[in-house]
Legacy VTK file of the C-alpha trace (Angstrom):
# vtk DataFile Version 3.0
C-alpha trace
ASCII
DATASET POLYDATA
POINTS 265 float
-41.903 41.874 -18.516
-39.584 44.427 -20.154
-41.286 43.805 -23.494
-44.732 44.350 -21.986
-43.646 47.558 -20.266
-42.054 48.862 -23.472
-45.378 48.395 -25.266
-47.713 49.640 -22.495
-45.957 52.579 -20.817
-45.713 54.725 -23.982
-49.509 54.629 -24.320
-49.728 56.948 -21.322
-47.039 59.273 -22.704
-48.554 59.750 -26.149
-50.551 63.007 -26.438
-53.937 61.273 -26.286
-53.136 59.066 -23.299
-51.423 61.872 -21.392
-54.293 64.271 -22.101
-56.867 61.745 -20.911
-54.934 61.196 -17.675
-54.796 64.955 -17.095
-58.495 65.321 -17.896
-59.364 62.546 -15.490
-57.314 64.183 -12.761
-58.861 67.576 -13.606
-62.413 66.235 -13.370
-61.660 64.719 -9.981
-59.985 67.923 -8.788
-62.747 70.226 -10.026
-64.966 68.793 -7.327
-62.621 70.519 -4.888
-62.314 73.751 -6.865
-59.021 72.768 -8.513
-57.894 71.117 -11.704
-58.407 73.977 -14.160
-54.718 74.119 -15.026
-54.591 70.377 -15.701
-57.635 70.659 -17.944
-56.072 73.551 -19.867
-52.803 71.649 -20.291
-54.683 68.570 -21.502
-56.544 70.587 -24.132
-53.283 72.239 -25.165
-51.529 68.877 -25.569
-54.321 67.555 -27.765
-54.487 70.728 -29.851
-50.751 71.111 -30.430
-50.141 67.389 -30.914
-52.858 67.155 -33.573
-51.832 70.245 -35.565
-50.668 69.274 -39.084
-47.822 71.794 -38.844
-46.453 70.380 -35.588
-46.954 66.723 -36.444
-45.527 67.183 -39.932
-42.452 68.993 -38.672
-41.715 66.386 -35.984
-41.946 63.555 -38.488
-39.962 65.441 -41.131
-37.086 65.995 -38.709
-37.063 62.331 -37.687
-37.145 61.050 -41.257
-34.189 63.188 -42.371
-31.684 60.940 -40.567
-31.785 58.421 -43.429
-33.634 59.936 -46.415
-35.066 57.695 -49.111
-32.829 57.086 -52.131
-33.684 55.991 -55.673
-33.443 52.216 -56.059
-30.793 52.673 -58.757
-28.520 54.379 -56.204
-28.627 51.511 -53.704
-25.772 48.983 -53.817
-26.161 45.316 -54.600
-26.095 43.229 -51.437
-26.205 39.657 -50.209
-29.675 39.994 -48.756
-32.617 42.347 -48.265
-33.938 42.466 -44.699
-37.475 43.787 -44.262
-38.740 44.426 -40.738
-42.242 43.590 -39.570
-44.942 46.067 -38.686
-46.678 46.357 -42.024
-49.617 43.983 -41.636
-52.660 45.402 -39.879
-54.967 42.413 -39.636
-54.680 38.752 -40.445
-57.467 37.159 -42.492
-60.189 36.069 -40.071
-63.985 36.087 -40.462
-65.528 38.169 -41.844
-62.197 39.350 -43.297
-61.133 37.221 -46.255
-57.808 38.815 -47.132
-54.790 40.293 -45.372
-55.470 43.894 -44.445
-52.577 46.307 -44.860
-51.510 49.544 -43.204
-49.618 52.463 -44.675
-46.325 50.887 -43.588
-47.047 47.802 -45.658
-45.022 49.725 -48.206
-42.025 48.065 -46.518
-43.028 44.712 -47.972
-43.851 46.090 -51.403
-40.561 47.992 -51.483
-38.611 44.848 -50.607
-40.247 43.131 -53.581
-39.234 46.039 -55.821
-35.630 45.821 -54.611
-35.563 42.103 -55.324
-36.968 42.565 -58.827
-34.378 45.298 -59.443
-31.639 42.748 -58.754
-30.370 44.400 -55.580
-30.117 41.059 -53.749
-30.981 37.422 -54.537
-32.926 36.819 -51.338
-35.140 38.513 -48.740
-35.292 37.932 -44.990
-38.718 38.746 -43.537
-38.266 39.462 -39.847
-41.249 39.495 -37.513
-42.718 37.190 -34.892
-45.883 37.413 -32.843
-46.916 38.898 -29.494
-49.698 36.681 -28.185
-50.816 38.999 -25.378
-51.477 41.701 -27.987
-53.844 39.378 -29.824
-51.401 38.464 -32.606
-50.823 34.710 -32.695
-49.421 33.965 -36.153
-45.874 35.220 -36.837
-45.977 38.281 -39.027
-43.201 36.834 -41.192
-45.666 34.218 -42.453
-47.980 36.882 -43.804
-45.069 38.930 -45.142
-43.880 35.904 -47.070
-47.334 35.392 -48.581
-47.472 39.008 -49.702
-43.999 38.886 -51.247
-44.973 35.786 -53.199
-48.183 37.497 -54.293
-46.053 40.393 -55.536
-43.792 38.170 -57.602
-40.962 37.039 -55.307
-40.341 33.250 -55.558
-40.725 31.265 -52.357
-37.160 29.912 -52.461
-35.842 33.494 -52.321
-37.628 34.237 -49.027
-36.197 33.393 -45.606
-38.480 33.654 -42.588
-37.319 34.894 -39.209
-40.353 34.292 -37.019
-39.158 34.703 -33.439
-38.359 38.397 -33.031
-40.797 40.716 -31.251
-38.963 44.033 -31.391
-36.202 45.775 -33.323
-33.367 44.447 -31.180
-34.562 40.875 -31.623
-34.912 41.565 -35.374
-31.228 42.509 -35.445
-29.831 39.661 -33.353
-31.838 37.024 -35.218
-30.774 38.491 -38.562
-27.122 38.438 -37.456
-27.444 34.722 -36.730
-28.861 34.013 -40.199
-26.163 36.057 -41.925
-23.351 34.415 -39.955
-24.679 30.933 -40.681
-24.675 31.623 -44.425
-21.527 33.724 -44.693
-23.397 36.834 -45.845
-22.083 40.285 -44.967
-23.908 42.978 -46.913
-27.555 43.799 -46.392
-30.138 46.341 -47.395
-32.369 47.194 -44.435
-35.964 48.028 -45.315
-38.164 49.814 -42.814
-40.187 53.005 -42.522
-38.361 56.336 -42.665
-39.510 57.293 -39.170
-38.115 54.012 -37.764
-34.879 53.869 -39.749
-32.609 55.776 -37.343
-33.287 53.345 -34.503
-33.205 50.301 -36.783
-29.817 51.237 -38.252
-28.392 51.883 -34.793
-29.656 48.566 -33.446
-28.334 46.555 -36.396
-24.950 48.245 -36.019
-24.891 47.352 -32.334
-25.588 43.749 -33.332
-22.379 43.773 -35.381
-23.903 44.452 -38.787
-23.365 47.257 -41.280
-26.728 47.743 -42.984
-27.416 50.119 -45.848
-30.654 52.025 -45.295
-33.291 51.246 -47.919
-35.788 53.756 -46.597
-39.447 53.626 -47.531
-42.836 54.783 -46.207
-41.817 58.448 -46.108
-44.681 60.151 -44.335
-43.760 63.816 -44.460
-42.299 66.721 -46.389
-40.945 70.052 -45.192
-44.057 71.544 -43.540
-45.261 75.070 -44.184
-48.281 77.133 -43.203
-50.247 77.410 -46.412
-53.790 77.465 -45.013
-55.374 78.003 -41.579
-56.096 74.267 -41.515
-52.371 73.623 -40.956
-52.985 74.905 -37.426
-56.335 73.173 -36.907
-56.469 69.866 -34.983
-56.723 66.681 -37.014
-56.981 63.180 -35.517
-54.777 61.643 -38.203
-51.940 64.004 -37.366
-52.318 63.233 -33.667
-51.521 59.628 -34.550
-48.499 60.844 -36.520
-47.205 62.778 -33.534
-47.576 59.654 -31.391
-45.481 57.662 -33.871
-42.635 60.165 -33.593
-42.852 60.198 -29.793
-42.724 56.396 -29.796
-39.537 56.486 -31.853
-37.897 59.037 -29.569
-38.807 56.956 -26.534
-37.551 53.812 -28.245
-34.289 55.500 -29.173
-33.769 56.739 -25.607
-34.590 53.354 -24.078
-32.320 51.501 -26.497
-29.468 53.965 -25.882
-29.790 53.477 -22.138
-29.665 49.698 -22.624
-26.663 49.951 -24.948
-28.617 48.479 -27.857
-27.716 51.089 -30.474
-24.456 52.144 -32.078
-23.824 55.357 -33.978
-21.231 53.862 -36.345
-20.953 50.531 -38.193
-18.561 47.872 -36.853
-15.176 47.512 -38.539
-15.314 45.307 -41.580
-19.086 45.671 -41.929
-19.316 49.027 -43.716
LINES 1 266
265 0 1 2 3 4 5 6 7 8 9 10 11 12 13 14 15 16 17 18 19 20 21 22 23 24 25 26 27 28 29 30 31 32 33 34 35 36 37 38 39 40 41 42 43 44 45 46 47 48 49 50 51 52 53 54 55 56 57 58 59 60 61 62 63 64 65 66 67 68 69 70 71 72 73 74 75 76 77 78 79 80 81 82 83 84 85 86 87 88 89 90 91 92 93 94 95 96 97 98 99 100 101 102 103 104 105 106 107 108 109 110 111 112 113 114 115 116 117 118 119 120 121 122 123 124 125 126 127 128 129 130 131 132 133 134 135 136 137 138 139 140 141 142 143 144 145 146 147 148 149 150 151 152 153 154 155 156 157 158 159 160 161 162 163 164 165 166 167 168 169 170 171 172 173 174 175 176 177 178 179 180 181 182 183 184 185 186 187 188 189 190 191 192 193 194 195 196 197 198 199 200 201 202 203 204 205 206 207 208 209 210 211 212 213 214 215 216 217 218 219 220 221 222 223 224 225 226 227 228 229 230 231 232 233 234 235 236 237 238 239 240 241 242 243 244 245 246 247 248 249 250 251 252 253 254 255 256 257 258 259 260 261 262 263 264
């Protein structure tokens, strides 16, 4: 139930969902001569949340917690751990191939780290959430993509049970303990890295951030369009809000740590 709530409740807190709720309430209230304020607030939420300047700044601030580093600057480790979330659609008719999203860069980046000799193996961590229409574990597809991009099958370890970041971390800890591995490079999107690092630390691990999928740069107002609503940037704002909500929820549950455990740095 907690997993379902963590996936459903944020939908009504994102700018679009919140604005639609306010608009619905406003339309009902207008019948009684009220609701204008709610309608104005709803329009304001949509406008501000979809402004490239606002969305870009929110994401830029989030991504600065663990900035991307050149591959050459990353240390050699026992294992590369790449978190799920990069596969948009599994191959099903009429789709013949795996469809990717922008965060599929996680998987490609893990392959690049492997080819650069940063670790001799990769753990792909991602299960399935059947009630969201995803039946096959994402790790299966991640493994196929890594092999397609030149990583040998015997260098890939599947973790197919986790459904969120905390489960990613606890399952990874089990694999590392079973094999006597201690050092890992953690691959996930820049906007997600702060929470991922905190969760892995709380699980007793000391990951090194191998940040990828950087979605922003320091925003500036260069044209009037930086203040004009854009649907793509509304989605970007929602991503940042999701991460803030996730961070808050995980902190309240005690699932994140701000410093690595002793002996795991």
